[in-house]
N, C-alpha and C positions, 0 to 999 in steps of 0.2 A: 299495428299500429305505432306509428312513425309521433315524430317533433311535434312536423306540424297539421299535420289532426290531432296531434292532444291543443299545439296550442291556438289551434280555428275556434275548435266546441270553446278555450278557456273563453273567447275571444266573443262569439257567441254570447255566454253564460254571464258574460259581463264580470268575469273572473279577469281579468288585464284587464290593461285596452289597446291598443295600436301599434303606440310606439315602440309599450312594451311588449308586446308576441314578436316584434320589429328587431327588436337585441336580442331575447334571450338566442334566437333564430339562430342572429352570425356570430353570438360568441362560442350558440352545437353547431356550429356552423366550422368556426375558429380551429374547434377541441380537435372536430372526425380529419381540416388537417392538416396538423399536427400530430395523429399517431397517422395517417400518409407518410406522413414526411417519415418522423421515427425508425416508422418500415423502409422504407427507400431508405433511408441511412445505417443500417440494420444490412439490410444487404450488399450494400459498396460493399461493407468492411470486413463482412465472409467476406465479396468476389478478390477483393484490397489481400486479405489473409491466404486466402492460395494462390495468388498468384504468388507472393510473399515464397512462401512453402514449393512453391513448382523453380523459381529462384536460385531456394537454396539449397533442393535436394537437386538443381544443373546444375551447381556450382561449386558443387560434395563431387560429383561426378570428376570436372576435371582442375577444382584447386590443385591436388597434389601435381598437377601436370606444368602450375604455377609458379612463376620467381615470381622470388619473394616481394622484388618490387612491382612486380607486376601487382601482388598481394593490396598492395601495397592503394597503388592505384588506385583499383578494383574499389578494394576500401576505401579511399578516399570520397568520390563519385561520388558512391553517392550514401552516405553522407549527403553532402555539398548539393548532388538534391534533395534528401528528408531535410532540412535544414532552411535549405531554400525555398521549398516548399511551403510550408510553415509559415515563411517568414512572405510570404507572399499570397497568406492567408490572414496575413495578416489580426486583427483583435475586432472582431464585429459582434455585432450589437444580432446578426444570428447564430440562436447553442448552436445547434449541428455549428457554423462553421469555425468557430471554438474547441470541438470539441476532435472536429478535425488536423487542428495546427494542432493541437496535443499529444494524439495518435503520430500525429508525425513524426512529431519531433522527439518524441517517447523512444521512437523503431531509435530514430539518427543518435539516441544514445548508443543502446546495445552497435552503434554501422558502429556509431567512436569510440570503443573497446573493445569489438571485434578488428578495427586494420592498428591502433594503437600496438595491440595485440602480436600484428604483426608484423609493422617497426624492429618496438624493442626485441623481438623474440629472434623474425629472420631478419632483419637488414644487419640494426648490432650488436643485434652475438651475447646477450647476454645473459647472464641465467632467470632458469625458471622463473624462483623467488624472486632477485628485483626487475624481471619480467614485466610479473603478476603484480610488484613495489611500483614502478611508473607507468601500468598505462592505465588499475583505478585510478593514480592521484591524478590520469589527463583527465578523467573520466566525468570523477568528481570537481573539475577546473570547469569544464564544461556542462554537466548537468547545470550547476548552484550558475551555470550563468544563465543556460535557459531555461529554468529561474526565474532568473532578477527580472528575463525577456518578460515572462508570462508567469507565472507563478496557481498554475491547477493540481490540479489533485496524482495525474499523471506522475507532472516533472515537478514534484513531491518524493513521489514514491521513488522514480527512481535516482532522485539526487542524495535520499535513502539510503540505496542500496550500495550505490555507490559508497557514500561515508563508512556502510558496514563493511565492505570489500575491502578495502583506504584501509584498515582497524588492523583486518585480520594484517593483509600483509607489511603492514608495517610491525604486531609480534609477530608476526611468526620469525623477522628478520630478528629480531634478539638471538641472543640464545638461550641452549631453556627454561624456555617460557611452559611456565602450571598448564596445565586446559585452563583450571577458577582464571587465570588470568583474563581471556577473553567473556566469560561471562559477566568481571565484570568491571573491564572496561566496557561494553552492548550495557548496562545498565550507568554507566557515569555517561554513557552516546548517549541512553536516555532521561533521562533528571536532566543536561541539561538543550536534548530539543525540550522534552518539557516547558524547561523554565522562560525559552527562547519563541514560543509559539503564544505562552502568556500575555508571554512583553506585550504579541501582537508584531513577533517581527516575520517567525517562519506560517506561511497562510498556504496554501485555506489550512481553518481549527481545526475542523476532522478530522480529515485522515492528520498534519500533522498530530494534535495526541493519539493516535491508533499507532499511525508509531514510532513514541515518545514509551510508551505503555509494553509495547513489542520490543525495546531494548531493554525497558525495567523489570522486565519475569524474561531474561533471558537472563536473568542472572544464576539461575542453578543448572544453567540448563549443559553445559559441558560435564559437570561434574556427578552431574545424575544425582540420586538416593545419594550420595553420604551426604551428611552428615559436617555445619549445617550447613550443608545452604540450601533445601526444601525451608531453613525456616528464615530464610533472606526471603527466598519467594514466593510462602507466605504474603510477608512484611510488604512485600511490594505488591502485590498486592492489594493489599490490605489499604496501604495507602493509600494502590491503583479509585477503592470506591470509595477513602472518606475522600479527595482532591477532585471526585466529580461534585460530591456533591459542591462544595467550596466553590469548580468551577464553573458545575452544571454543567456540566459533559456528559449523557446519557452511556457515551464513547468507552470516557472512561466508570467507567462499570462492565462495561459491558467484558471488556479486559478485562477487570479484574474477580469477575464473577468467576471468567472461565481459568484462573493464578489459580482460582484459594479447588475450583476443582480439579485439578493440576496435583495444585502441591498436598496439597491436607493431602491424599491418597497414600505419598510419595515417605510423607515424612509418617504419619501413621506405620505403612507395612518397614519402613526403616529401620524406627521403636517396637513394636507388638510385635508382627511376623514372627521370633522366635521366642517368643516368648510367651505370647500371649495364642500363638498359631495363628494359624489363614482366618478362618471364620469368625472370631472372634476380634483381625484389625477388620477386618466384611464387615461388619456388622458396626464398630466405635466409626472404622467410617461414612459406612450411607450415616450414620445418625448426624453422626458434624456434616453432611454435603443438602441433611435436612435443616440442620441451622441455616446453614450457606442460603439456602432454599428463601427461610423466612426473614431474614437479615438486607437481606435483596431489597423481598420486598419492600420492607422497611422502609429501606433505603432507595430504592426505587415513586414510593411518594417523595418521600424529604425531594429529590428531585426536581422528579413534577411540577406540586406546592411553589 
């Protein structure tokens, strides 16, 4: 039995009047249209991805036969088309149009990186590290411009990847850089990103907080389980959980809990595996993670209230 039949029965029973039934019917019709629209949009994105994959395969077959200037021109044309398509879509009240614009500009960032890489590597003929540095910096500038034009989730994700790439490129240019420098740099970026989001400069907030959390939790990854880096990772995870209550951001809580699940076992195995053996280390890890679950429930209640 459909909605129309239910509404007719409710009107006949005197539960609602004709005007209310008409408004309910109109509301449900709009919802159905939105579902169809989203389905059509998903099919359109799938078609676009298949076309891009086909073009990428074709380009890969002929890429080596094209001179650097030809590659650069081809990349510049693709970049211009994608940026122009996003610009023509403009700002719209329709969410589907906004998503299409964000998707076009997200693809444009990849095209910019490819084009810049061809220019610095194939035309200017810089060495590998310098080419990577200039490519990442050019891409970063473009992502910032696109994010300023429209601060979508995809735009800030692209800007984050470009920022991380530029950071890696800059540090790699230094002589004898220890691995832990990359972790500290990413953590510093994460803290700065979090503060800028907290201050309302970076947006959308949820995606931006997630990016900052990833940077903070990356602090120990370059050094792995070697002490004291897991402790720093654990401190970062606990800080994210505490900030989730202060800022009322569940996304920080989620990343904080994930960080605990990574760094608590890492730290316990590093400290106690040889002295206590694997079974005892596993027992301690399990108890610690159970404590994390209990603490998470308490934190979640505080966030919700």
